[in-house]
N, C-alpha and C positions, 0 to 999 in steps of 0.2 A: 650182132652185139658181141664184143669180146670181154671177157671177166677175168680177173685176176683174183685168186682166193688164196689167203694165208691163215694159219692159226689151227687151232685143235679140231675145228669142225670141216676143214678144208676137203678131206677125202670124200665124205659123205656128200657135202654140198656139190662138189665138182661133179660126182656122179649124177646128183640130181639134175644140175644144169645141163650136162652133156645129154641125158635122157630128154630133156625139154628143148632141145635144139639150140642152146646157147653154146657159143665158142669160148674156149678157155684158153688163156695164155699165160705164159711165165709160170707154169706150175712147178712145184717142187720135183726134184729128180725122181723120187719113190712114185710119185703120182704119174709123173710123164710115162715111166716104164709100164706101170699097171695098167693105165688107160690108153696108152699109145698117143700121148699129146706132144706135138712138135712145135706149135705156135709160139712165138716169142715177140710179138709186136706189142705196142703200147695198148694197155686195157682202155675200154669205154667205162667200165664199172669196176671198182675195187672193194673187195670184201675183206675184213679184218676182224679179228676178235676185239669185243669191247673189254675195258680193263677188269672187270669183275669175272670175266670168262663165262658169263651167263648166257651169252649170245654173240652176235656179231653186228658191225655197222656197215652200211653200204653207202658209197658216194661216187657220183660220176654223171655221165649223160644218160638220160633215158632210164634211170635207175628204177623207175616205177613199174616199167614193163617187167623186170626180173622180181620185183617185189611181188606183184599180183600172181606170178607163176608159183613162188615160193608159199604164197598164202594158201593156195589150193593144196599143196603137199604137206604143209605143217600147220593144220588148221587150229591147233592148241596152243599156239605161240602168240606173242604181240608184236606187232610191226608198227612201232612208235616212231612217228614223224618228228623229228626235231627242227623247228623253223629257225634255222641259224642263217642269219644275213637278210632276213626279209625286212623290206624298208616300207614304212607306213607314214602317211599322213595322219597323225594321231590328234585326237581331241581331249584336252585336259579336263578330267573330271573333278578331282579333288585331291587333297593331300591326306596322307595317313601319318599322323605325327608320331604314333608308337613306332612304326617301322622306318620312319624318316624317308618316305617315298612319294612320288606322285603317281596317281592312279590315272591311266590314259585309256581312252576308248579307242579300239583299232578296227571297229567295225564288224558287222555280222555277230553282235552279242559278245565279242571277245574284248577282254580288257588286259592291259599290260602294266608293268610296274617300272618306274624309273627312280634310281637312287636320287635323292635331293642333291647329294654332293656332287652329282653329274650335270646339274642344271645351273645356268647362270641366268639371272634375270627374275621377274616377278612372276609368280604362279598364278595365272588367271584362269579360272574355269570358263570352259567353251572356247578358249583360243587353241590354235592348230599347232602342232609341232612336229617336226621332222625326226623320226627315231627308227631305230633298227634293232631287230631281235638278236639277242646273243645266246639264246637258249631259254630253257625253263628251269625252275625250281619250285618244288612243292606245288606243281601243277600251274604255276603262274608263268607267264611270258615276261623274261627279264628284258629291260630295254637299255639302250644307249644312245647318245647323241652323236658319238663318233662313228661315222659312216664309213663302211667298207664295201668294195664292189669286187666281185669275184670273177677271175678269168681262168684260163686252163693253166696257165703257167705262172700267174701272179696275182695277187691281191693288191689293190691300191687302198691305202687307209689315210683318211682326212686327218691332217694334223699329226700324222704318225712318223716313223723312222723306217729306213730300209734295213731289212734283216732277212735271214734264210730260215726255211723250214729245216727241222732237224734231220731230214733225209739227205739234205746236200752236205756231204762230207769232204769231198776233195777240196784241197787247197785252190787247185787250178779252177774248178767250177765256181767257187765261192768268190775268187779274186776277179773272174770274168764277169760274174753278175753285179759285183760292186762297181767295177769300172763302167759298165753299162749305165748303171743308176747315175752315176757321177756326171756322165755326158748328156743326161737328159734334163729337160727344164721341168722340174716337179713342183716348184712352187711350195704350196702347202700340202704336198701329198708325200706319203712314204709308200714304199713297196715291201710286201712280204712275197719272196720268190718261193715258188713251189717245186718240189722235187721233180727233176726232168727238165726244168728251165735251163739248167747248166749245159744241157746237150743241144739246145735249140739255137738257130741261127739268129744273129742280133736283129736283123731286119724283121724277123717274125715277132721277136719280143717287143720291139718298138712300135709296130703295127698294132699288137694287142693292146699296149698300153694306151695308145691314141683312142682306140675304140672304147675302152673302159672309161677314159675321161669324158669322151663324148656322151657315154651312157649315163654319167653322172650328172652331166648338164641337162639331159632329158628328164632325169628324176627330179631335179630342182624345178624345172619348167611345169611338170605335173602338179608337184607341191604347191607352187605359187598359184595355180588356177583351181586348185581344188577347194571345195566349200564344205566337205565333210570327211569324216574318216575314211581311208581308202589304202589298199595295198599298191605301192608304186614300183616295187622290185621284188622278185621271188626269191632271191638269195640262192642257197645251196640246198638240194634235196639230200639230206642226211638221215637215213633210216636205221632205227636200232631195232634188231630182232632179238627178243628175249624168249629163249627156248624153254617151254615147260618140261617138267620130268618126263611126261608122256612122249612128246616130240624128241627129247633127247634119246629116248628108247628107240623110236622110230628112225632116227639117225644111225643108231648102232646097227640096226638090221640093213640099212642102205650101204654102210661102210663094209659090213660083212660080205657083201656081194663082190666087194673089190679085193679085200685082204682079210686075214684072220681078225676076228673082233670079239672080245668077250661082252657078255651082257653087263651094262653100266659103264661101258667104256667112256662115253662123253661125260657122264656125270663124274666119274673118277678123275678125268683128265681136267675138267673145270675147277676141281677141288685141289688140284696139284699133286695127285698121285700118279705121276708120269711114270716113274721107274716101276712101281708095282703093276701098272697096267701093260707096260711094254713086256715086262718079265712074264706075266701070266700069258700074254698072246703068243710068246715064243715057244710056249709048251702046250699051246692048244691041241695040237697033233698027238700028244701023249696022254692027255687027261680028258675025261669027259667034261662037257660044259657044266653040268650040274655039280659034279665034285669040285671042279675048279672055283666055281662061284661060292660054294660053301667054304672052302679054304679061305678065299679073299675076305669073306665076311668074318671069319673067325679070327683071321689075323688082324683085321681092322679093331675088332671087339676088344682084344687084348689091350689095346692102346687107349681105349675109352669108347663112349663117355664113362667116367667113373664118379660115383656118388661123392659128393663133398669136395670134388676137385675142381680147379679153375676151368672154365668154358667161355667160348666166344660165340656170339651170334652176329653174323655178318648180313646185313640189310643191303639189298641192291634195289636202286630205282630203275625205271624203265629207260632213262637216259644214259645208263652206263655209271652213274656216280654211285657211291655207296658209303655206309657208315656202320660202325661197330658198337656192340653193347658187351661188356664183360661181366661175368657172374660166376657162380658155382652150381654144380649140378646137384639138384635135390632129389629127382627120381629119374629112373631109366626104365622104358617099357620094352621088353623084348619079345620077339616072335621067332623062335629057335635062335639062330645066331645073328639075327637081323634086328636093328634097333628100329622100332615102330613109332616111338614117341619120347619125349624128354621134357623134363621141368627144370628150368634155370632161374635161380633167384640172384638178384642184384643187392648190393648192401648200401648202407648209408641213408641219409635223410630221405632220398627219393627211391628207396628201395621198391623194386617191382619183381613179380613172379611171372615168368614167360612159360605158357603151357603149349608145347608143340607137338602137333600130331601129323606125321608125314603123309597121311591120307586125306587131309582137308585144306581148302584153299583159304584158310584164314588160321591166325594164331590167336591165343587169348592172353591177356595181360591183367594180372590182379595188383591192385593198388591199395593202400591203406585207406583212402576215401573213395574207393570205387573201382570199376573194372572197364576194360577196354578190349575191343577185338579189331585185329588188322586184316584186311583183305589182302591176300598173297596168293602166289602159286604154292603147290604143294612142296613144303620144305624138304631140303635134303640135308640129312643128319650124318656127320662124320665123328671121328673119334675126339677131336679137339674143338671142333667148331660146327656150326650149322649154317647153311646158305639159304636165305629167305628173299625172295624177289617180292617187293611191296609195291602196291598200286596207289599208296598215299590216300587210302580210303579206310575211315576208321568208325567204329560205333562205339560211343563212350556213356558209360552210366555212372551217374553220381547221385546217389539216394534214389529217389523216385524218377528222376530226370534221365531220360535217353535221347542223345543226339548223334547225328551221322555227319561227319565230315567229308566234304567232296563226294557226296552220294551220286551226283549227276555225271561223275567222270566216265563211268562205264558207258553211259549213253552217248557221251561226247566222243569217246573213242570209237565207238560203234559208227556214229554218223561220219567220222574222218576216215573209216575204213581200216582201222589200226587193229581191229579184233574181228573175228568171224562171228556168225551167228551162233555156232556152237560155243565159243567162248562167252558170248553174252549170256547164254543160258546157264552154263557153269557158275560163272561170277555172280550172276543172279540168285542162283540157288544158295550159294555160299553166303551172299549178303543178307539172304532171309534168315538163314540159320544164325548168323551173328547177332542179329537183332533178338533172338529168343534168348541168348545167353544172358 
């Protein structure tokens, strides 16, 4: 298996993969020189940073083999599988008028949500419907009736248009692919050309298109003969790996075996402190690790967090999406020159107070009419913002009533192999503590 790795975790991950017997291709020049990599052929699997920089996502052929290896080496991270493109024969359960959506049974106890605006016709509970997963939101599978079939060089889209992926930049390549699409009998299909298609022979692309259209006919035949909910097409294996603070530290140690690396390298880089990190590593041979780390912490502390000053909380979900909460600093807890905890208050009618301890796998939220705790990775606190990975699991207390939202998610993730036994134990202990608050 050939793997291409890009992003702030690339050096450490490439070292891990080479040690595990995986072949690395198209590496950056600095890594090529350090690890004697010469391969330049097309990869089977690609690894890139997720938008929040809290980890990476993997896609390609036989990606699960690489995931199982990384799970052994980084047991305190989450290996979240996003079912992108999986096609189901779904069974309509009911409608949710509040969210304007249709609840659909997908089999094996799973349910999905289809926006009513994407459905034409009469909603009849018990009837079957052909739907496709387009990802998850708040722990729910979001569905569409616009079907896509994924190939190596192209994706065909029912009732779609011909378009290019962002990676196809050359005018010659784009013109070539538009011309090929014009010469095809696409009928009610559109094509999304994938990066790399512009370098392929026209006959290869036409053959792949024919196979995908044939595959769509097979899916329809399975749907017509199905009597119950079932998976008709697996879609794309896209895995999001979110690194815990502990595993970021482990990646620091692995990178240090290849090139000079300061403690906290990946944490600082993921927060955008690239210049500070690079400068610090350029003088590692002149200053002791301990003195340099103290200077970094002292430098960061000069810029915040500062009491009564604006501050931002950045929450990242396991599928790479994120949201932000703005407030002001109410309290800062220090241990030497390092921030160990922070309290942030938001203003307005819905004002809340967020209590963040960087040694706990949850944060506490105080509200006028109650309190709430959110299950998270141990937060990372920086001068102007904190980064918090959330599992969308919360314990809420209002008066004498205590409820837990999404409590079964840890168990579901364990069954799907997205977290290790060690993670199940850690998160279970945090959830128990949350219920006591």
